[in-house]
C-alpha positions in Angstrom: 7.2 -25.3 -17.2 10.1 -23.0 -16.5 12.3 -24.0 -13.6 11.7 -22.4 -10.2 15.1 -20.8 -10.2 14.2 -19.0 -13.5 10.9 -17.8 -12.2 12.5 -16.7 -8.9 15.1 -14.8 -10.8 12.5 -12.9 -12.9 10.4 -12.1 -9.8 13.5 -11.0 -7.9 14.5 -8.7 -10.8 11.0 -7.1 -10.8 11.1 -6.7 -7.0 14.6 -5.0 -7.2 13.3 -2.7 -9.9 10.4 -1.7 -7.6 12.8 -1.2 -4.7 14.9 1.1 -6.8 11.8 3.3 -7.5 11.0 3.4 -3.8 14.6 4.4 -3.0 14.4 7.1 -5.6 11.1 8.4 -4.2 12.5 8.3 -0.6 15.6 10.2 -1.6 13.7 12.9 -3.5 11.2 13.1 -0.6 14.0 13.5 2.0 15.8 16.1 -0.2 12.6 18.1 -0.8 11.6 18.0 2.9 15.1 19.2 3.9 15.1 22.0 1.4 11.5 23.1 2.3 12.5 23.1 6.0 15.4 25.4 5.1 13.1 27.7 3.2 10.6 27.8 6.1 13.4 28.5 8.6 14.7 31.3 6.4 11.2 32.8 6.1 10.8 32.7 9.9 14.2 34.3 10.5 13.4 37.1 7.9 10.1 37.8 9.6 11.7 37.9 13.0 14.5 40.3 11.8 12.0 42.5 10.1 9.8 42.7 13.2 12.9 43.4 15.3 14.1 46.1 12.9 10.7 47.8 12.9 10.5 47.6 16.7 14.0 49.3 17.0 13.1 51.9 14.4 9.9 52.8 16.1 11.6 53.0 19.4 14.2 55.5 18.1 13.0 57.0 14.8 15.5 59.9 15.0 18.6 57.7 15.3 19.2 57.7 11.6 22.7 56.4 11.6 21.9 53.5 14.0 18.8 52.6 12.0 20.7 52.7 8.7 23.5 50.6 10.2 20.9 48.1 11.5 19.1 48.1 8.1 22.3 47.2 6.2 23.3 44.6 8.7 19.9 43.0 8.4 20.1 43.0 4.6 23.6 41.6 4.8 22.6 38.7 7.1 19.6 38.0 5.0 21.6 37.9 1.7 24.3 35.6 3.3 21.6 33.2 4.3 20.0 33.3 0.9 23.3 32.6 -0.8 23.7 29.7 1.6 20.3 28.4 0.5 21.4 28.7 -3.1 24.7 26.9 -2.3 22.7 24.1 -0.5 20.4 23.8 -3.5 23.4 23.4 -5.9 25.0 20.9 -3.5 21.8 18.9 -3.5 21.7 19.0 -7.3 25.2 17.8 -7.5 24.5 15.0 -5.0 21.4 14.1 -6.9 23.4 13.3 -10.0 25.5 10.7 -8.3 22.5 9.2 -6.4 20.4 9.1 -9.5 23.3 7.5 -11.4 23.6 4.7 -8.9 19.9 4.2 -8.8 19.8 4.0 -12.6 22.6 1.5 -12.5 20.6 -0.6 -10.0 17.5 -0.3 -12.2 19.4 -1.4 -15.3 20.9 -4.4 -13.5 17.4 -5.4 -12.2 15.8 -4.9 -15.6 18.7 -7.0 -17.2 18.1 -9.7 -14.7 14.3 -9.7 -15.3 14.7 -9.7 -19.1 17.3 -12.5 -19.0 15.2 -14.6 -16.7 12.0 -14.0 -18.7 13.8 -15.0 -21.9 15.2 -18.1 -20.2 11.7 -19.0 -19.0 10.3 -18.5 -22.5 13.0 -20.7 -24.0 12.4 -23.4 -21.3 8.6 -23.3 -21.9 9.1 -23.4 -25.7 11.5 -26.3 -25.4 9.0 -28.2 -23.1 6.1 -27.5 -25.5 8.2 -28.5 -28.5 9.2 -31.8 -26.7 5.5 -32.5 -25.9 4.5 -31.7 -29.5 7.3 -34.0 -30.8 6.1 -36.8 -28.5 2.5 -36.2 -29.6 3.5 -36.2 -33.3 5.4 -39.4 -32.8 2.4 -41.0 -31.1 0.2 -39.9 -34.0 2.7 -41.2 -36.5 2.8 -44.6 -34.7 -1.0 -44.7 -34.6 -1.1 -43.9 -38.3 1.4 -46.7 -39.1 -0.6 -49.1 -37.0 -3.8 -48.2 -38.8 -2.1 -48.6 -42.2 -0.8 -52.0 -41.3 -4.3 -53.0 -40.0 -5.9 -51.8 -43.3 -3.4 -53.7 -45.4 -4.1 -56.8 -43.5 -7.8 -56.4 -43.9 -7.3 -55.6 -47.6 -5.3 -58.9 -48.0 -7.9 -60.8 -46.2 -10.7 -59.4 -48.4 -8.8 -59.8 -51.7 -10.4 -62.8 -53.5 -7.1 -63.7 -55.1 -5.6 -64.5 -51.7 -8.4 -66.9 -50.9 
């Protein structure tokens, strides 16, 4: 049987590999939640600005210059926020590469540990089986030698020339 240290190493490698996947899922979930929250906040702000603009326009429909100025300011604020959303998205993509790289490094290390431990366990088990097979073959050989000696003795005893 493989040694406990070898088995523990294989199990720990598999466990670490699973932990890496969970960390990857958590990181992506956090990132997605944060980005979705930003999108929802932007949609709420846009809706509030639109309602406020329509309210002011309907309160003073003849104030063309004020309404035009307010319209352009609303569009400008909205575009700034949307550019900020795009910048945030690109920052997250940039951060994802380094996070993903470190997670893949951890995954590679865990897989390497698991493969090494599994190979070691296989070698240990094969060596143990080979040792047991060798012992069994030696016992069979000894038994065959014993049977041969016994048969020779019986043959000498039965040979009429020896009587």
